[in-house]
PDBQT receptor file of N, H, CA, C and O in Angstrom, charges set to zero:
ATOM      1  N   MET A   1     -20.774  12.819 -14.542  1.00  0.00    +0.000 N 
ATOM      2  CA  MET A   1     -19.724  11.998 -15.242  1.00  0.00    +0.000 C 
ATOM      3  C   MET A   1     -18.506  12.762 -15.390  1.00  0.00    +0.000 C 
ATOM      4  O   MET A   1     -18.734  13.751 -16.087  1.00  0.00    +0.000 OA
ATOM      5  N   ARG A   2     -17.078  12.685 -14.941  1.00  0.00    +0.000 N 
ATOM      6  H   ARG A   2     -16.893  11.882 -14.374  1.00  0.00    +0.000 HD
ATOM      7  CA  ARG A   2     -16.033  13.421 -15.310  1.00  0.00    +0.000 C 
ATOM      8  C   ARG A   2     -15.183  12.846 -16.273  1.00  0.00    +0.000 C 
ATOM      9  O   ARG A   2     -15.715  11.764 -16.525  1.00  0.00    +0.000 OA
ATOM     10  N   ILE A   3     -14.230  12.947 -16.912  1.00  0.00    +0.000 N 
ATOM     11  H   ILE A   3     -13.798  13.825 -16.708  1.00  0.00    +0.000 HD
ATOM     12  CA  ILE A   3     -13.583  12.108 -17.610  1.00  0.00    +0.000 C 
ATOM     13  C   ILE A   3     -12.066  12.205 -17.616  1.00  0.00    +0.000 C 
ATOM     14  O   ILE A   3     -11.371  13.159 -17.964  1.00  0.00    +0.000 OA
ATOM     15  N   ILE A   4     -11.701  11.003 -17.154  1.00  0.00    +0.000 N 
ATOM     16  H   ILE A   4     -12.266  10.227 -16.872  1.00  0.00    +0.000 HD
ATOM     17  CA  ILE A   4     -10.111  11.375 -16.604  1.00  0.00    +0.000 C 
ATOM     18  C   ILE A   4      -9.094  10.540 -16.830  1.00  0.00    +0.000 C 
ATOM     19  O   ILE A   4      -9.165   9.600 -16.038  1.00  0.00    +0.000 OA
ATOM     20  N   ASP A   5      -7.854  10.423 -17.805  1.00  0.00    +0.000 N 
ATOM     21  H   ASP A   5      -7.796  11.187 -18.448  1.00  0.00    +0.000 HD
ATOM     22  CA  ASP A   5      -7.119  10.291 -18.064  1.00  0.00    +0.000 C 
ATOM     23  C   ASP A   5      -7.892   8.974 -19.269  1.00  0.00    +0.000 C 
ATOM     24  O   ASP A   5      -7.668   7.778 -19.460  1.00  0.00    +0.000 OA
ATOM     25  N   ASN A   6      -8.774   9.898 -19.814  1.00  0.00    +0.000 N 
ATOM     26  H   ASN A   6      -8.955  10.869 -19.659  1.00  0.00    +0.000 HD
ATOM     27  CA  ASN A   6      -9.503   9.193 -21.334  1.00  0.00    +0.000 C 
ATOM     28  C   ASN A   6     -10.396   8.451 -20.637  1.00  0.00    +0.000 C 
ATOM     29  O   ASN A   6     -11.125   7.733 -21.321  1.00  0.00    +0.000 OA
ATOM     30  N   ARG A   7     -10.562   8.426 -19.266  1.00  0.00    +0.000 N 
ATOM     31  H   ARG A   7      -9.970   9.009 -18.710  1.00  0.00    +0.000 HD
ATOM     32  CA  ARG A   7     -11.773   7.531 -18.808  1.00  0.00    +0.000 C 
ATOM     33  C   ARG A   7     -12.629   7.673 -17.904  1.00  0.00    +0.000 C 
ATOM     34  O   ARG A   7     -12.420   7.886 -16.710  1.00  0.00    +0.000 OA
ATOM     35  N   ALA A   8     -13.979   7.519 -18.644  1.00  0.00    +0.000 N 
ATOM     36  H   ALA A   8     -14.149   7.346 -19.614  1.00  0.00    +0.000 HD
ATOM     37  CA  ALA A   8     -15.515   8.394 -17.529  1.00  0.00    +0.000 C 
ATOM     38  C   ALA A   8     -14.899   8.036 -16.221  1.00  0.00    +0.000 C 
ATOM     39  O   ALA A   8     -14.024   7.171 -16.273  1.00  0.00    +0.000 OA
ATOM     40  N   LEU A   9     -15.178   8.513 -15.123  1.00  0.00    +0.000 N 
ATOM     41  H   LEU A   9     -15.889   9.215 -15.082  1.00  0.00    +0.000 HD
ATOM     42  CA  LEU A   9     -15.118   8.210 -13.469  1.00  0.00    +0.000 C 
ATOM     43  C   LEU A   9     -16.768   8.909 -13.048  1.00  0.00    +0.000 C 
ATOM     44  O   LEU A   9     -17.223  10.052 -13.100  1.00  0.00    +0.000 OA
ATOM     45  N   ASP A  10     -17.476   7.238 -12.520  1.00  0.00    +0.000 N 
ATOM     46  H   ASP A  10     -17.106   6.310 -12.478  1.00  0.00    +0.000 HD
ATOM     47  CA  ASP A  10     -18.201   7.649 -11.857  1.00  0.00    +0.000 C 
ATOM     48  C   ASP A  10     -18.356   8.347 -10.811  1.00  0.00    +0.000 C 
ATOM     49  O   ASP A  10     -17.213   8.255 -10.363  1.00  0.00    +0.000 OA
ATOM     50  N   MET A  11     -18.949   9.024 -10.025  1.00  0.00    +0.000 N 
ATOM     51  H   MET A  11     -19.878   9.098 -10.389  1.00  0.00    +0.000 HD
ATOM     52  CA  MET A  11     -18.767  10.108  -8.906  1.00  0.00    +0.000 C 
ATOM     53  C   MET A  11     -19.626   9.424  -7.695  1.00  0.00    +0.000 C 
ATOM     54  O   MET A  11     -19.259   9.397  -6.520  1.00  0.00    +0.000 OA
ATOM     55  N   ALA A  12     -20.794   8.898  -8.188  1.00  0.00    +0.000 N 
ATOM     56  H   ALA A  12     -21.093   8.920  -9.142  1.00  0.00    +0.000 HD
ATOM     57  CA  ALA A  12     -20.962   7.919  -7.283  1.00  0.00    +0.000 C 
ATOM     58  C   ALA A  12     -20.864   6.578  -7.026  1.00  0.00    +0.000 C 
ATOM     59  O   ALA A  12     -21.893   6.197  -6.469  1.00  0.00    +0.000 OA
ATOM     60  N   GLU A  13     -20.048   5.675  -7.196  1.00  0.00    +0.000 N 
ATOM     61  H   GLU A  13     -19.212   5.985  -7.649  1.00  0.00    +0.000 HD
ATOM     62  CA  GLU A  13     -19.422   4.877  -7.450  1.00  0.00    +0.000 C 
ATOM     63  C   GLU A  13     -18.646   4.816  -5.757  1.00  0.00    +0.000 C 
ATOM     64  O   GLU A  13     -17.902   5.629  -5.208  1.00  0.00    +0.000 OA
ATOM     65  N   PRO A  14     -19.165   3.573  -5.308  1.00  0.00    +0.000 N 
ATOM     66  CA  PRO A  14     -18.189   3.828  -3.619  1.00  0.00    +0.000 C 
ATOM     67  C   PRO A  14     -16.884   3.705  -3.704  1.00  0.00    +0.000 C 
ATOM     68  O   PRO A  14     -16.278   3.111  -4.596  1.00  0.00    +0.000 OA
ATOM     69  N   LEU A  15     -16.356   4.347  -2.641  1.00  0.00    +0.000 N 
ATOM     70  H   LEU A  15     -16.847   4.829  -1.916  1.00  0.00    +0.000 HD
ATOM     71  CA  LEU A  15     -14.687   3.643  -2.409  1.00  0.00    +0.000 C 
ATOM     72  C   LEU A  15     -14.557   2.284  -2.247  1.00  0.00    +0.000 C 
ATOM     73  O   LEU A  15     -15.598   1.629  -2.221  1.00  0.00    +0.000 OA
ATOM     74  N   TRP A  16     -13.378   1.652  -2.118  1.00  0.00    +0.000 N 
ATOM     75  H   TRP A  16     -12.531   2.185  -2.139  1.00  0.00    +0.000 HD
ATOM     76  CA  TRP A  16     -13.340   0.694  -1.422  1.00  0.00    +0.000 C 
ATOM     77  C   TRP A  16     -13.826   0.872   0.016  1.00  0.00    +0.000 C 
ATOM     78  O   TRP A  16     -13.998   2.015   0.440  1.00  0.00    +0.000 OA
ATOM     79  N   ARG A  17     -14.041  -0.121   0.740  1.00  0.00    +0.000 N 
ATOM     80  H   ARG A  17     -13.901  -1.050   0.396  1.00  0.00    +0.000 HD
ATOM     81  CA  ARG A  17     -15.383  -0.288   1.643  1.00  0.00    +0.000 C 
ATOM     82  C   ARG A  17     -14.387  -0.173   2.990  1.00  0.00    +0.000 C 
ATOM     83  O   ARG A  17     -14.958   0.124   4.039  1.00  0.00    +0.000 OA
ATOM     84  N   TYR A  18     -12.861  -0.400   3.034  1.00  0.00    +0.000 N 
ATOM     85  H   TYR A  18     -12.397  -0.641   2.182  1.00  0.00    +0.000 HD
ATOM     86  CA  TYR A  18     -12.070  -0.624   3.859  1.00  0.00    +0.000 C 
ATOM     87  C   TYR A  18     -11.085   0.784   3.787  1.00  0.00    +0.000 C 
ATOM     88  O   TYR A  18     -10.014   0.926   4.378  1.00  0.00    +0.000 OA
ATOM     89  N   PHE A  19     -11.623   1.580   3.073  1.00  0.00    +0.000 N 
ATOM     90  H   PHE A  19     -12.493   1.465   2.593  1.00  0.00    +0.000 HD
ATOM     91  CA  PHE A  19     -10.341   2.666   2.802  1.00  0.00    +0.000 C 
ATOM     92  C   PHE A  19     -11.243   4.333   3.524  1.00  0.00    +0.000 C 
ATOM     93  O   PHE A  19     -12.214   4.943   3.075  1.00  0.00    +0.000 OA
ATOM     94  N   LYS A  20     -10.530   4.556   4.544  1.00  0.00    +0.000 N 
ATOM     95  H   LYS A  20      -9.741   4.061   4.909  1.00  0.00    +0.000 HD
ATOM     96  CA  LYS A  20     -10.885   5.473   5.359  1.00  0.00    +0.000 C 
ATOM     97  C   LYS A  20     -11.183   6.793   4.677  1.00  0.00    +0.000 C 
ATOM     98  O   LYS A  20     -10.512   7.050   3.678  1.00  0.00    +0.000 OA
ATOM     99  N   PRO A  21     -12.288   7.850   5.163  1.00  0.00    +0.000 N 
ATOM    100  CA  PRO A  21     -12.343   8.852   4.152  1.00  0.00    +0.000 C 
ATOM    101  C   PRO A  21     -10.719   9.868   4.138  1.00  0.00    +0.000 C 
ATOM    102  O   PRO A  21     -10.060  10.172   3.144  1.00  0.00    +0.000 OA
ATOM    103  N   GLU A  22     -10.461  10.172   5.449  1.00  0.00    +0.000 N 
ATOM    104  H   GLU A  22     -10.996   9.924   6.256  1.00  0.00    +0.000 HD
ATOM    105  CA  GLU A  22      -9.040  10.730   5.681  1.00  0.00    +0.000 C 
ATOM    106  C   GLU A  22      -8.212  10.336   4.965  1.00  0.00    +0.000 C 
ATOM    107  O   GLU A  22      -7.627  11.044   4.144  1.00  0.00    +0.000 OA
ATOM    108  N   ARG A  23      -8.022   9.179   5.141  1.00  0.00    +0.000 N 
ATOM    109  H   ARG A  23      -8.496   8.604   5.808  1.00  0.00    +0.000 HD
ATOM    110  CA  ARG A  23      -6.885   8.746   4.246  1.00  0.00    +0.000 C 
ATOM    111  C   ARG A  23      -6.967   9.046   2.380  1.00  0.00    +0.000 C 
ATOM    112  O   ARG A  23      -6.074   9.221   1.552  1.00  0.00    +0.000 OA
ATOM    113  N   PHE A  24      -8.097   9.010   2.294  1.00  0.00    +0.000 N 
ATOM    114  H   PHE A  24      -8.822   8.868   2.967  1.00  0.00    +0.000 HD
ATOM    115  CA  PHE A  24      -8.448   9.127   0.675  1.00  0.00    +0.000 C 
ATOM    116  C   PHE A  24      -7.687  10.809   0.736  1.00  0.00    +0.000 C 
ATOM    117  O   PHE A  24      -6.787  11.273   0.036  1.00  0.00    +0.000 OA
ATOM    118  N   ALA A  25      -8.261  11.267   1.565  1.00  0.00    +0.000 N 
ATOM    119  H   ALA A  25      -8.992  10.891   2.134  1.00  0.00    +0.000 HD
ATOM    120  CA  ALA A  25      -8.149  12.335   1.437  1.00  0.00    +0.000 C 
ATOM    121  C   ALA A  25      -6.489  12.879   1.206  1.00  0.00    +0.000 C 
ATOM    122  O   ALA A  25      -5.973  13.503   0.279  1.00  0.00    +0.000 OA
ATOM    123  N   ALA A  26      -5.825  12.234   2.736  1.00  0.00    +0.000 N 
ATOM    124  H   ALA A  26      -6.244  11.727   3.489  1.00  0.00    +0.000 HD
ATOM    125  CA  ALA A  26      -4.495  12.711   2.485  1.00  0.00    +0.000 C 
ATOM    126  C   ALA A  26      -3.626  12.218   1.369  1.00  0.00    +0.000 C 
ATOM    127  O   ALA A  26      -2.640  12.755   0.865  1.00  0.00    +0.000 OA
ATOM    128  N   LEU A  27      -4.372  10.757   1.019  1.00  0.00    +0.000 N 
ATOM    129  H   LEU A  27      -5.174  10.321   1.429  1.00  0.00    +0.000 HD
ATOM    130  CA  LEU A  27      -3.142  10.349  -0.816  1.00  0.00    +0.000 C 
ATOM    131  C   LEU A  27      -3.984  11.574  -2.051  1.00  0.00    +0.000 C 
ATOM    132  O   LEU A  27      -3.425  12.021  -3.052  1.00  0.00    +0.000 OA
ATOM    133  N   MET A  28      -5.055  11.815  -1.720  1.00  0.00    +0.000 N 
ATOM    134  H   MET A  28      -5.509  11.452  -0.906  1.00  0.00    +0.000 HD
ATOM    135  CA  MET A  28      -5.327  12.994  -3.165  1.00  0.00    +0.000 C 
ATOM    136  C   MET A  28      -4.573  13.735  -3.002  1.00  0.00    +0.000 C 
ATOM    137  O   MET A  28      -3.967  14.019  -4.035  1.00  0.00    +0.000 OA
ATOM    138  N   GLN A  29      -4.004  14.688  -1.410  1.00  0.00    +0.000 N 
ATOM    139  H   GLN A  29      -4.496  14.458  -0.570  1.00  0.00    +0.000 HD
ATOM    140  CA  GLN A  29      -3.240  15.657  -1.320  1.00  0.00    +0.000 C 
ATOM    141  C   GLN A  29      -2.014  15.506  -1.173  1.00  0.00    +0.000 C 
ATOM    142  O   GLN A  29      -1.138  16.371  -1.187  1.00  0.00    +0.000 OA
ATOM    143  N   THR A  30      -1.931  14.463  -1.036  1.00  0.00    +0.000 N 
ATOM    144  H   THR A  30      -2.643  13.760  -1.025  1.00  0.00    +0.000 HD
ATOM    145  CA  THR A  30       0.151  14.294  -1.049  1.00  0.00    +0.000 C 
ATOM    146  C   THR A  30       0.302  13.013  -2.532  1.00  0.00    +0.000 C 
ATOM    147  O   THR A  30       1.269  13.069  -3.292  1.00  0.00    +0.000 OA
ATOM    148  N   GLY A  31      -0.306  12.439  -2.624  1.00  0.00    +0.000 N 
ATOM    149  H   GLY A  31      -1.091  12.393  -2.007  1.00  0.00    +0.000 HD
ATOM    150  CA  GLY A  31       0.113  11.258  -3.963  1.00  0.00    +0.000 C 
ATOM    151  C   GLY A  31       0.569  10.514  -3.412  1.00  0.00    +0.000 C 
ATOM    152  O   GLY A  31       0.653   9.493  -4.093  1.00  0.00    +0.000 OA
ATOM    153  N   CYS A  32       1.252  10.322  -1.767  1.00  0.00    +0.000 N 
ATOM    154  H   CYS A  32       1.183  11.152  -1.213  1.00  0.00    +0.000 HD
ATOM    155  CA  CYS A  32       1.638   8.803  -1.238  1.00  0.00    +0.000 C 
ATOM    156  C   CYS A  32       0.474   8.056  -0.815  1.00  0.00    +0.000 C 
ATOM    157  O   CYS A  32      -0.542   8.695  -0.542  1.00  0.00    +0.000 OA
ATOM    158  N   PRO A  33       0.474   7.016  -0.739  1.00  0.00    +0.000 N 
ATOM    159  CA  PRO A  33      -0.562   6.211  -0.250  1.00  0.00    +0.000 C 
ATOM    160  C   PRO A  33       0.105   5.949   0.795  1.00  0.00    +0.000 C 
ATOM    161  O   PRO A  33       1.333   5.858   0.817  1.00  0.00    +0.000 OA
ATOM    162  N   HIS A  34      -0.829   5.767   1.994  1.00  0.00    +0.000 N 
ATOM    163  H   HIS A  34      -1.826   5.841   1.976  1.00  0.00    +0.000 HD
ATOM    164  CA  HIS A  34      -0.354   4.561   3.541  1.00  0.00    +0.000 C 
ATOM    165  C   HIS A  34      -0.491   3.592   3.334  1.00  0.00    +0.000 C 
ATOM    166  O   HIS A  34      -1.284   3.135   2.511  1.00  0.00    +0.000 OA
ATOM    167  N   PHE A  35       0.690   2.644   4.443  1.00  0.00    +0.000 N 
ATOM    168  H   PHE A  35       1.334   3.015   5.112  1.00  0.00    +0.000 HD
ATOM    169  CA  PHE A  35       0.496   1.354   3.912  1.00  0.00    +0.000 C 
ATOM    170  C   PHE A  35       0.542   1.153   5.801  1.00  0.00    +0.000 C 
ATOM    171  O   PHE A  35       1.444   1.808   6.323  1.00  0.00    +0.000 OA
ATOM    172  N   ALA A  36      -0.153   0.502   6.566  1.00  0.00    +0.000 N 
ATOM    173  H   ALA A  36      -0.886  -0.030   6.141  1.00  0.00    +0.000 HD
ATOM    174  CA  ALA A  36       0.367   0.287   7.586  1.00  0.00    +0.000 C 
ATOM    175  C   ALA A  36       1.162  -0.722   7.623  1.00  0.00    +0.000 C 
ATOM    176  O   ALA A  36       1.331  -1.569   6.746  1.00  0.00    +0.000 OA
ATOM    177  N   SER A  37       2.011  -0.576   9.370  1.00  0.00    +0.000 N 
ATOM    178  H   SER A  37       1.874   0.113  10.083  1.00  0.00    +0.000 HD
ATOM    179  CA  SER A  37       2.907  -1.155   9.829  1.00  0.00    +0.000 C 
ATOM    180  C   SER A  37       2.651  -2.646  10.142  1.00  0.00    +0.000 C 
ATOM    181  O   SER A  37       1.950  -2.831  11.138  1.00  0.00    +0.000 OA
ATOM    182  N   ALA A  38       3.117  -3.835   9.434  1.00  0.00    +0.000 N 
ATOM    183  H   ALA A  38       3.686  -3.685   8.625  1.00  0.00    +0.000 HD
ATOM    184  CA  ALA A  38       2.766  -5.072  10.074  1.00  0.00    +0.000 C 
ATOM    185  C   ALA A  38       2.325  -5.485  11.577  1.00  0.00    +0.000 C 
ATOM    186  O   ALA A  38       1.627  -6.470  11.818  1.00  0.00    +0.000 OA
ATOM    187  N   ARG A  39       2.811  -4.625  12.519  1.00  0.00    +0.000 N 
ATOM    188  H   ARG A  39       3.378  -3.825  12.323  1.00  0.00    +0.000 HD
ATOM    189  CA  ARG A  39       2.844  -4.642  13.668  1.00  0.00    +0.000 C 
ATOM    190  C   ARG A  39       1.202  -4.082  14.033  1.00  0.00    +0.000 C 
ATOM    191  O   ARG A  39       1.187  -4.121  15.263  1.00  0.00    +0.000 OA
ATOM    192  N   GLN A  40       0.441  -3.807  13.777  1.00  0.00    +0.000 N 
ATOM    193  H   GLN A  40       0.454  -3.775  12.778  1.00  0.00    +0.000 HD
ATOM    194  CA  GLN A  40      -0.864  -2.846  13.688  1.00  0.00    +0.000 C 
ATOM    195  C   GLN A  40      -1.775  -4.057  13.548  1.00  0.00    +0.000 C 
ATOM    196  O   GLN A  40      -2.908  -3.919  14.009  1.00  0.00    +0.000 OA
ATOM    197  N   PHE A  41      -1.386  -5.507  12.849  1.00  0.00    +0.000 N 
ATOM    198  H   PHE A  41      -0.466  -5.619  12.474  1.00  0.00    +0.000 HD
ATOM    199  CA  PHE A  41      -2.541  -6.664  12.546  1.00  0.00    +0.000 C 
ATOM    200  C   PHE A  41      -2.862  -7.559  13.187  1.00  0.00    +0.000 C 
ATOM    201  O   PHE A  41      -1.983  -8.399  13.379  1.00  0.00    +0.000 OA
ATOM    202  N   ASN A  42      -4.363  -7.834  13.869  1.00  0.00    +0.000 N 
ATOM    203  H   ASN A  42      -5.078  -7.152  13.713  1.00  0.00    +0.000 HD
ATOM    204  CA  ASN A  42      -4.872  -8.316  14.193  1.00  0.00    +0.000 C 
ATOM    205  C   ASN A  42      -3.911  -9.900  14.423  1.00  0.00    +0.000 C 
ATOM    206  O   ASN A  42      -3.637 -10.389  15.519  1.00  0.00    +0.000 OA
ATOM    207  N   ASP A  43      -3.506 -10.513  12.964  1.00  0.00    +0.000 N 
ATOM    208  H   ASP A  43      -3.729 -10.116  12.074  1.00  0.00    +0.000 HD
ATOM    209  CA  ASP A  43      -3.265 -11.762  13.243  1.00  0.00    +0.000 C 
ATOM    210  C   ASP A  43      -1.699 -11.321  13.108  1.00  0.00    +0.000 C 
ATOM    211  O   ASP A  43      -1.142 -10.697  12.205  1.00  0.00    +0.000 OA
ATOM    212  N   ARG A  44      -1.084 -11.968  14.562  1.00  0.00    +0.000 N 
ATOM    213  H   ARG A  44      -1.537 -12.474  15.297  1.00  0.00    +0.000 HD
ATOM    214  CA  ARG A  44      -0.207 -12.219  14.365  1.00  0.00    +0.000 C 
ATOM    215  C   ARG A  44       1.121 -12.892  13.268  1.00  0.00    +0.000 C 
ATOM    216  O   ARG A  44       2.342 -12.751  13.196  1.00  0.00    +0.000 OA
ATOM    217  N   PHE A  45       0.112 -13.638  12.549  1.00  0.00    +0.000 N 
ATOM    218  H   PHE A  45      -0.879 -13.753  12.606  1.00  0.00    +0.000 HD
ATOM    219  CA  PHE A  45       1.308 -14.129  10.989  1.00  0.00    +0.000 C 
ATOM    220  C   PHE A  45       1.160 -13.270   9.684  1.00  0.00    +0.000 C 
ATOM    221  O   PHE A  45       1.862 -13.202   8.675  1.00  0.00    +0.000 OA
ATOM    222  N   GLU A  46       0.049 -12.665  10.040  1.00  0.00    +0.000 N 
ATOM    223  H   GLU A  46      -0.521 -12.720  10.860  1.00  0.00    +0.000 HD
ATOM    224  CA  GLU A  46       0.260 -11.760   8.729  1.00  0.00    +0.000 C 
ATOM    225  C   GLU A  46       1.476 -10.992   8.588  1.00  0.00    +0.000 C 
ATOM    226  O   GLU A  46       2.226 -10.268   9.243  1.00  0.00    +0.000 OA
ATOM    227  N   GLY A  47       1.324 -11.489   7.416  1.00  0.00    +0.000 N 
ATOM    228  H   GLY A  47       0.715 -12.077   6.884  1.00  0.00    +0.000 HD
ATOM    229  CA  GLY A  47       2.826 -10.667   6.714  1.00  0.00    +0.000 C 
ATOM    230  C   GLY A  47       4.350 -11.368   6.980  1.00  0.00    +0.000 C 
ATOM    231  O   GLY A  47       5.413 -10.747   6.995  1.00  0.00    +0.000 OA
ATOM    232  N   ALA A  48       4.172 -12.829   7.186  1.00  0.00    +0.000 N 
ATOM    233  H   ALA A  48       3.309 -13.334   7.174  1.00  0.00    +0.000 HD
ATOM    234  CA  ALA A  48       4.831 -13.328   8.353  1.00  0.00    +0.000 C 
ATOM    235  C   ALA A  48       5.634 -14.373   6.283  1.00  0.00    +0.000 C 
ATOM    236  O   ALA A  48       5.325 -14.468   5.095  1.00  0.00    +0.000 OA
ATOM    237  N   VAL A  49       6.726 -14.839   7.293  1.00  0.00    +0.000 N 
ATOM    238  H   VAL A  49       6.976 -14.762   8.259  1.00  0.00    +0.000 HD
ATOM    239  CA  VAL A  49       8.041 -15.230   5.367  1.00  0.00    +0.000 C 
ATOM    240  C   VAL A  49       8.143 -16.807   6.391  1.00  0.00    +0.000 C 
ATOM    241  O   VAL A  49       8.336 -17.094   7.572  1.00  0.00    +0.000 OA
ATOM    242  N   ALA A  50       7.895 -17.490   5.166  1.00  0.00    +0.000 N 
ATOM    243  H   ALA A  50       7.738 -17.257   4.206  1.00  0.00    +0.000 HD
ATOM    244  CA  ALA A  50       8.207 -19.317   5.873  1.00  0.00    +0.000 C 
ATOM    245  C   ALA A  50       9.774 -19.287   5.807  1.00  0.00    +0.000 C 
ATOM    246  O   ALA A  50      10.463 -18.807   4.907  1.00  0.00    +0.000 OA
ATOM    247  N   VAL A  51      10.126 -19.819   6.795  1.00  0.00    +0.000 N 
ATOM    248  H   VAL A  51       9.567 -20.210   7.526  1.00  0.00    +0.000 HD
ATOM    249  CA  VAL A  51      11.589 -19.880   6.831  1.00  0.00    +0.000 C 
ATOM    250  C   VAL A  51      11.703 -21.624   6.361  1.00  0.00    +0.000 C 
ATOM    251  O   VAL A  51      10.954 -22.422   6.924  1.00  0.00    +0.000 OA
ATOM    252  N   LEU A  52      12.546 -22.034   5.456  1.00  0.00    +0.000 N 
ATOM    253  H   LEU A  52      13.154 -21.385   4.998  1.00  0.00    +0.000 HD
ATOM    254  CA  LEU A  52      12.676 -23.771   5.175  1.00  0.00    +0.000 C 
ATOM    255  C   LEU A  52      14.167 -23.546   5.734  1.00  0.00    +0.000 C 
ATOM    256  O   LEU A  52      14.908 -22.564   5.787  1.00  0.00    +0.000 OA
ATOM    257  N   PRO A  53      14.283 -24.935   6.142  1.00  0.00    +0.000 N 
ATOM    258  CA  PRO A  53      15.428 -25.463   6.229  1.00  0.00    +0.000 C 
ATOM    259  C   PRO A  53      16.231 -25.879   4.997  1.00  0.00    +0.000 C 
ATOM    260  O   PRO A  53      15.907 -26.043   3.821  1.00  0.00    +0.000 OA
ATOM    261  N   PRO A  54      17.472 -26.002   5.704  1.00  0.00    +0.000 N 
ATOM    262  CA  PRO A  54      18.030 -26.099   4.170  1.00  0.00    +0.000 C 
ATOM    263  C   PRO A  54      18.342 -27.184   3.419  1.00  0.00    +0.000 C 
ATOM    264  O   PRO A  54      19.001 -28.077   3.952  1.00  0.00    +0.000 OA
ATOM    265  N   GLY A  55      18.015 -27.282   2.337  1.00  0.00    +0.000 N 
ATOM    266  H   GLY A  55      17.479 -26.557   1.904  1.00  0.00    +0.000 HD
ATOM    267  CA  GLY A  55      17.625 -28.602   1.790  1.00  0.00    +0.000 C 
ATOM    268  C   GLY A  55      16.359 -28.877   1.204  1.00  0.00    +0.000 C 
ATOM    269  O   GLY A  55      16.093 -29.485   0.167  1.00  0.00    +0.000 OA
ATOM    270  N   PHE A  56      15.409 -28.169   2.286  1.00  0.00    +0.000 N 
ATOM    271  H   PHE A  56      15.626 -27.675   3.129  1.00  0.00    +0.000 HD
ATOM    272  CA  PHE A  56      14.064 -28.654   1.791  1.00  0.00    +0.000 C 
ATOM    273  C   PHE A  56      13.613 -28.748   0.383  1.00  0.00    +0.000 C 
ATOM    274  O   PHE A  56      14.098 -28.137  -0.569  1.00  0.00    +0.000 OA
ATOM    275  N   PRO A  57      12.666 -29.553   0.366  1.00  0.00    +0.000 N 
ATOM    276  CA  PRO A  57      12.377 -29.045  -1.275  1.00  0.00    +0.000 C 
ATOM    277  C   PRO A  57      11.170 -28.240  -1.383  1.00  0.00    +0.000 C 
ATOM    278  O   PRO A  57      10.110 -28.108  -0.770  1.00  0.00    +0.000 OA
ATOM    279  N   VAL A  58      11.862 -27.659  -2.601  1.00  0.00    +0.000 N 
ATOM    280  H   VAL A  58      12.722 -27.766  -3.098  1.00  0.00    +0.000 HD
ATOM    281  CA  VAL A  58      10.550 -26.496  -2.756  1.00  0.00    +0.000 C 
ATOM    282  C   VAL A  58       9.887 -26.375  -4.227  1.00  0.00    +0.000 C 
ATOM    283  O   VAL A  58      10.390 -26.279  -5.346  1.00  0.00    +0.000 OA
ATOM    284  N   ASP A  59       8.630 -26.417  -3.793  1.00  0.00    +0.000 N 
ATOM    285  H   ASP A  59       8.221 -26.495  -2.884  1.00  0.00    +0.000 HD
ATOM    286  CA  ASP A  59       7.520 -26.573  -5.261  1.00  0.00    +0.000 C 
ATOM    287  C   ASP A  59       8.420 -25.504  -6.262  1.00  0.00    +0.000 C 
ATOM    288  O   ASP A  59       9.084 -24.546  -5.867  1.00  0.00    +0.000 OA
ATOM    289  N   PRO A  60       8.214 -26.022  -7.857  1.00  0.00    +0.000 N 
ATOM    290  CA  PRO A  60       9.297 -25.265  -8.650  1.00  0.00    +0.000 C 
ATOM    291  C   PRO A  60       8.033 -24.295  -9.143  1.00  0.00    +0.000 C 
ATOM    292  O   PRO A  60       8.400 -23.458  -9.969  1.00  0.00    +0.000 OA
ATOM    293  N   ARG A  61       6.973 -24.255  -8.887  1.00  0.00    +0.000 N 
ATOM    294  H   ARG A  61       6.676 -24.934  -8.216  1.00  0.00    +0.000 HD
ATOM    295  CA  ARG A  61       6.139 -23.171  -9.350  1.00  0.00    +0.000 C 
ATOM    296  C   ARG A  61       6.204 -21.703  -8.635  1.00  0.00    +0.000 C 
ATOM    297  O   ARG A  61       5.584 -20.681  -8.933  1.00  0.00    +0.000 OA
ATOM    298  N   TYR A  62       7.181 -21.936  -7.566  1.00  0.00    +0.000 N 
ATOM    299  H   TYR A  62       7.684 -22.766  -7.323  1.00  0.00    +0.000 HD
ATOM    300  CA  TYR A  62       7.394 -20.731  -7.184  1.00  0.00    +0.000 C 
ATOM    301  C   TYR A  62       8.751 -20.357  -6.587  1.00  0.00    +0.000 C 
ATOM    302  O   TYR A  62       9.066 -19.762  -5.557  1.00  0.00    +0.000 OA
ATOM    303  N   VAL A  63       9.473 -20.932  -7.627  1.00  0.00    +0.000 N 
ATOM    304  H   VAL A  63       9.217 -21.416  -8.464  1.00  0.00    +0.000 HD
ATOM    305  CA  VAL A  63      11.040 -20.202  -7.175  1.00  0.00    +0.000 C 
ATOM    306  C   VAL A  63      11.260 -19.215  -8.426  1.00  0.00    +0.000 C 
ATOM    307  O   VAL A  63      12.267 -18.509  -8.486  1.00  0.00    +0.000 OA
TER     308      VAL A  63
């Protein structure tokens, strides 16, 4: 076990299951995370933004 930033790091703990090893290596080398383009998603509504008509009542919890 290693100590990083005053926290113990368990080297046996698996990475998040959707994190590809080559992307993790690139993140460690560059320090820049990779964000996939919304065009790469299978769901065509992934990342879509609702467009409401003017005057449409908006729930105050989301303002």
